[in-house]
C-alpha positions as CSV (number, residue, x, y, z in Angstrom):
1,M,-0.1,0.0,0.1
2,Y,1.1,3.6,-0.7
3,G,0.1,7.1,-0.3
4,A,-2.4,7.9,2.0
5,A,-3.7,4.0,2.2
6,A,-0.6,3.3,3.9
7,C,-1.1,4.5,7.4
8,V,-4.8,3.6,7.4
9,G,-4.5,0.7,5.5
10,T,-1.9,-0.7,8.0
11,L,-4.0,-0.1,11.0
12,Y,-7.3,-1.9,9.7
13,T,-5.1,-4.7,8.4
14,V,-3.5,-5.2,11.8
15,A,-7.0,-4.9,13.3
16,Q,-8.5,-7.6,11.3
17,R,-5.8,-9.8,12.5
18,Y,-5.7,-8.7,16.0
19,P,-9.0,-7.2,16.8
20,D,-7.8,-7.2,20.7
21,L,-4.8,-4.8,19.7
22,L,-6.3,-2.2,17.7
23,P,-9.9,-1.1,16.8
24,T,-11.7,-2.4,13.6
25,R,-13.1,-0.2,11.0
26,A,-16.6,-1.0,12.2
27,R,-15.6,0.1,15.6
28,I,-14.2,3.4,14.5
29,D,-17.1,3.9,12.4
30,G,-19.3,3.3,15.3
31,E,-17.6,6.0,17.3
32,R,-17.9,8.6,14.5
33,A,-22.0,8.1,14.7
34,L,-21.7,9.5,18.1
35,K,-23.0,12.9,18.5
36,Q,-20.0,14.5,20.2
37,Q,-16.4,14.0,20.7
38,S,-17.1,13.6,24.2
39,A,-18.9,10.7,23.9
40,K,-16.2,8.7,22.1
41,H,-14.7,5.6,24.0
42,G,-11.2,6.6,23.1
43,Y,-10.2,3.6,20.6
44,E,-8.2,6.0,18.6
45,I,-5.7,6.1,21.5
46,D,-4.7,2.5,20.6
47,Q,-4.1,3.4,17.1
48,G,-1.7,6.1,18.2
49,L,0.1,3.8,20.3
50,F,0.6,1.2,17.6
51,I,1.8,3.8,15.2
52,A,4.1,5.3,17.9
53,H,5.8,1.8,18.2
54,V,6.1,1.4,14.2
55,L,7.8,4.9,14.1
56,A,9.9,3.8,16.7
57,D,11.3,0.8,14.8
58,E,14.1,2.0,12.3
59,R,12.9,-0.5,9.6
60,C,9.1,-0.4,10.0
61,G,9.1,3.6,10.7
62,T,11.1,4.1,7.5
63,H,9.0,1.8,5.5
64,L,5.8,3.6,6.8
65,V,7.6,7.0,6.0
66,H,8.5,6.1,2.5
67,A,5.0,4.6,1.7
68,M,3.3,7.8,2.6
69,L,5.5,9.9,0.5
70,M,4.2,8.0,-2.5
71,P,1.5,9.6,-4.7
72,K,-2.1,8.8,-3.8
73,R,-4.1,6.6,-5.9
74,E,-6.5,9.1,-6.4
75,A,-3.8,11.4,-7.7
76,L,-2.3,8.6,-10.2
77,D,-6.0,8.3,-11.7
78,K,-6.3,11.9,-12.5
79,I,-2.7,12.7,-13.7
80,N,-3.3,12.3,-17.1
81,A,-6.3,14.2,-17.4
82,F,-4.7,16.9,-15.4
83,R,-1.6,16.9,-17.8
84,R,-4.3,17.6,-20.7
85,T,-6.5,20.2,-19.0
86,G,-4.3,21.8,-16.5
87,F,-7.1,21.9,-13.8
88,A,-8.6,19.6,-11.6
89,D,-11.7,20.1,-9.1
90,L,-11.1,18.0,-6.3
91,G,-14.0,19.3,-4.1
92,E,-12.5,21.1,-1.0
93,A,-9.4,22.0,-3.1
94,T,-8.8,22.8,-6.6
95,V,-5.4,22.7,-8.6
96,E,-4.5,24.7,-11.7
97,R,-1.4,25.1,-14.1
98,K,-0.4,28.4,-15.1
99,G,2.6,28.0,-17.0
100,N,5.2,26.2,-14.8
101,I,3.3,27.0,-11.8
102,G,0.8,24.8,-10.1
103,I,-1.7,26.8,-8.0
104,V,-3.6,24.8,-5.2
105,S,-6.6,26.6,-3.7
106,L,-8.2,25.3,-0.4
107,T,-12.1,25.6,-1.2
108,N,-14.1,25.2,2.0
109,P,-16.1,28.5,1.9
110,D,-18.7,27.5,4.4
111,F,-15.9,27.0,7.3
112,L,-13.7,29.7,6.6
113,N,-11.3,27.2,4.6
114,A,-11.0,25.3,7.9
115,E,-9.8,21.6,7.3
116,G,-11.2,18.3,8.1
117,D,-10.8,14.6,6.9
118,R,-12.0,15.6,3.4
119,T,-10.4,19.0,3.0
120,S,-7.0,17.5,3.9
121,A,-7.4,14.5,1.5
122,A,-8.1,16.7,-1.3
123,L,-5.1,18.8,-0.5
124,E,-2.8,15.9,-0.4
125,T,-4.3,15.0,-3.8
126,A,-3.7,18.4,-5.4
127,V,-0.3,18.5,-3.9
128,D,0.4,15.2,-5.6
129,L,-0.7,16.4,-8.7
130,V,1.6,19.5,-8.9
131,L,4.5,17.0,-8.0
132,L,3.5,14.5,-10.7
133,D,3.3,16.9,-13.4
134,D,6.8,17.4,-14.9
135,S,5.7,20.9,-16.4
136,I,5.1,22.3,-13.3
137,E,8.2,23.3,-11.5
138,V,6.8,25.2,-8.3
139,G,3.7,25.3,-6.3
140,V,1.7,27.8,-4.9
141,L,-0.8,27.5,-2.1
142,R,-3.7,30.0,-1.3
143,G,-7.1,30.1,0.4
144,G,-10.2,30.5,-1.8
145,V,-13.3,33.3,-1.4
146,V,-15.2,32.6,1.5
147,Q,-19.2,33.0,2.3
148,H,-19.2,33.4,5.9
149,A,-21.4,36.8,6.8
150,K,-18.3,38.4,8.5
151,H,-15.8,37.8,5.8
152,R,-18.2,37.2,2.7
153,G,-16.2,37.7,-0.7
154,R,-13.0,37.6,1.1
155,R,-10.1,35.3,0.6
156,I,-8.9,33.4,3.9
157,F,-5.8,31.3,3.7
158,N,-6.8,28.6,6.1
159,A,-8.6,28.9,9.7
160,G,-7.2,25.5,10.9
161,I,-9.0,22.3,12.1
162,N,-12.6,22.4,11.7
163,L,-13.9,23.1,15.0
164,T,-17.4,22.0,14.3
165,H,-16.3,18.7,12.9
166,L,-14.1,18.4,16.2
167,Y,-17.1,18.9,18.4
168,Y,-19.2,16.2,16.7
169,G,-16.6,13.8,16.6
170,Q,-16.1,13.9,12.8
171,I,-12.2,14.6,12.8
172,S,-10.3,11.3,12.6
173,F,-7.1,10.5,14.2
174,A,-5.9,8.3,11.4
175,D,-7.4,10.0,8.3
176,F,-6.6,13.5,9.3
177,I,-4.2,13.8,12.0
178,L,-1.7,11.0,10.7
179,E,-2.4,11.2,7.1
180,R,-2.1,15.1,7.2
181,E,1.4,15.1,9.1
182,L,2.9,12.1,7.1
183,G,1.2,12.8,3.7
184,L,0.1,16.4,2.9
185,L,2.8,18.5,5.3
186,N,5.5,15.9,4.3
187,K,5.1,15.9,0.5
188,I,5.5,19.7,0.9
189,Y,8.4,19.7,2.8
190,R,10.2,16.6,1.0
191,G,8.2,16.0,-2.2
192,H,7.6,12.3,-3.4
193,W,9.8,9.4,-2.4
194,L,9.9,7.7,-5.7
195,S,12.3,4.8,-5.2
196,D,10.6,1.4,-4.9
197,S,13.2,0.8,-2.1
198,Y,13.8,2.4,1.2
199,H,16.7,0.4,2.1
200,E,18.9,2.5,-0.3
201,Q,21.8,4.7,0.9
202,F,20.2,7.8,-0.7
203,E,16.7,9.3,-0.7
204,D,15.1,9.2,-4.0
205,F,12.9,12.6,-3.6
206,V,11.4,14.7,-6.4
207,E,10.9,18.0,-4.6
208,K,9.5,21.2,-5.9
209,P,9.7,24.6,-4.2
210,W,6.5,25.9,-2.4
211,L,5.1,29.4,-2.0
212,A,2.0,30.3,0.4
213,A,0.0,33.5,-0.4
214,V,-1.8,34.2,3.1
215,D,-4.9,36.2,2.8
216,S,-6.5,37.3,6.4
217,F,-5.0,34.7,8.7
218,A,-3.4,31.1,8.8
219,I,-4.7,29.7,12.0
220,G,-3.7,26.3,13.6
221,G,-3.2,24.2,10.5
222,G,-2.5,26.9,8.4
223,C,0.3,28.1,10.5
224,Q,1.8,24.5,10.3
225,L,1.4,24.9,6.6
226,L,3.7,28.0,6.5
227,C,6.6,26.2,8.7
228,V,7.1,23.8,5.5
229,M,6.9,26.5,3.0
230,D,10.1,27.8,1.1
231,R,8.4,31.3,1.1
232,V,5.5,33.1,2.5
233,I,3.9,36.3,1.3
234,A,0.8,37.7,3.2
235,E,-1.5,40.8,3.0
236,P,-1.2,43.7,5.4
237,G,-2.8,42.9,8.8
238,S,-3.0,39.2,8.2
239,Y,-1.5,36.9,11.2
240,F,-0.5,33.6,11.9
241,N,-1.1,31.6,15.2
242,L,-1.3,28.1,16.8
243,P,-4.1,27.8,19.4
244,A,-4.0,24.0,19.3
245,S,-3.5,23.9,23.2
246,K,-6.9,25.6,23.7
247,E,-8.4,22.6,21.7
248,G,-6.5,20.2,23.7
249,F,-4.0,18.7,21.4
250,I,-0.4,19.1,19.9
251,P,-0.1,21.1,16.8
252,G,1.6,18.2,14.8
253,S,5.2,18.9,14.2
254,A,5.1,22.7,14.3
255,N,6.2,22.5,17.7
256,L,9.4,21.5,16.2
257,R,9.3,23.5,13.3
258,L,8.2,26.7,14.4
259,P,11.2,27.4,16.8
260,R,13.8,27.1,13.7
261,L,11.8,30.2,12.2
262,V,10.9,32.3,15.3
263,G,13.3,30.8,18.2
264,I,12.1,28.9,20.9
265,Q,10.9,32.1,23.1
266,H,8.4,33.3,20.6
267,A,7.6,29.7,19.8
268,R,6.3,29.1,23.2
269,H,4.2,32.1,23.3
270,G,2.7,30.9,20.1
271,I,2.0,27.2,21.4
272,F,1.3,27.6,25.1
273,F,-0.4,31.3,25.0
274,E,-1.9,31.5,21.5
275,H,0.2,34.4,20.4
276,K,-0.8,36.0,17.1
277,F,2.2,36.8,14.7
278,Y,1.1,39.6,12.7
279,A,2.9,39.8,9.4
280,E,4.1,43.3,9.8
281,T,5.5,42.8,13.1
282,P,9.4,41.6,13.5
283,E,8.4,38.1,14.8
284,G,5.9,38.1,12.1
285,R,8.3,38.6,9.6
286,M,10.3,35.6,10.6
287,I,7.6,33.7,9.4
288,C,6.3,35.9,6.5
289,D,9.0,36.9,3.8
290,E,7.0,39.7,2.1
291,I,4.0,41.9,2.9
292,V,1.9,42.3,-0.5
293,P,-1.3,44.5,-0.9
294,A,-4.4,42.1,-1.2
295,D,-5.0,43.6,-4.7
296,R,-1.4,42.6,-5.7
297,M,-1.5,39.3,-4.3
298,T,-2.0,37.1,-7.4
299,Q,0.3,39.0,-9.6
300,R,3.0,39.0,-6.9
301,S,2.5,35.3,-6.0
302,R,3.0,34.3,-9.8
303,R,5.8,36.6,-10.3
304,T,7.7,35.2,-6.8
305,A,6.9,31.6,-7.7
306,R,8.8,32.1,-11.0
307,R,11.6,33.4,-9.5
308,C,11.8,30.5,-7.6
309,C,12.8,28.8,-10.7
310,A,14.9,31.7,-12.0
311,R,12.6,32.4,-14.6
312,D,12.7,36.3,-13.6
313,S,16.0,38.1,-12.8
314,P,15.9,40.4,-9.8
315,A,15.9,43.5,-12.0
316,Q,12.6,42.6,-13.4
């Protein structure tokens, strides 16, 4: 199994053989039918403990990471059509080719572009298509226009985890937390690991630079995405923060990545005390490389993306 199927498939394959060790798919589906997160029995904790032991083993952990960095089946099924048309609508994400640039847009307008199981899966497929298309040399990630009354008609980069889905128990540990960190984020950070073997002495990665264009804010998971980008541009007044502790969980690997950008003191303020990093502030500029007026964001993001591939000279 490769791509997104690797992690979830491993958990449920083991569960079929050893139902006393891990919850089966039927048991997890039964929990998702409960009305609130607080009504769950915590079966997913066993999944977390099992994956922790897998990752702690050098051979098994490397095999899982390798499998998760392979393209998803959904992307392989769509790549030929995408190469012909240059566009794919994946539901809660779209991907479009503009010259040598692949533009991925998060499109969950009813929830301020917040992420859940389906959103994360759609984004990973979009990233796969950018990495698989040889004519694309750089990726751009941006949030689409939302419909919320307070922000109607505006673009929002990412509102983090979908708190409505979280409250009603519709955020999956395996399909969201694990798949997002080992799949979506790791593919942006490292690209595809295309070699069939994970025993080789070198890593056969196909990587591409990624640019984030931040409108309004990048909250929680949105800020996690910024931590794996090669360049970040943002509109004036935008901000980035990691309020995961308020929801009672760890912000993925951002607690390891954020200190590399802003230093350990600022990272602690952000992770433990929900500090907002405004783009124009000195600490915000440690995350954001450039401030761009909203009406110039599309033009500047494409120009900056081309410069990542030396298509424009600094004088242009």
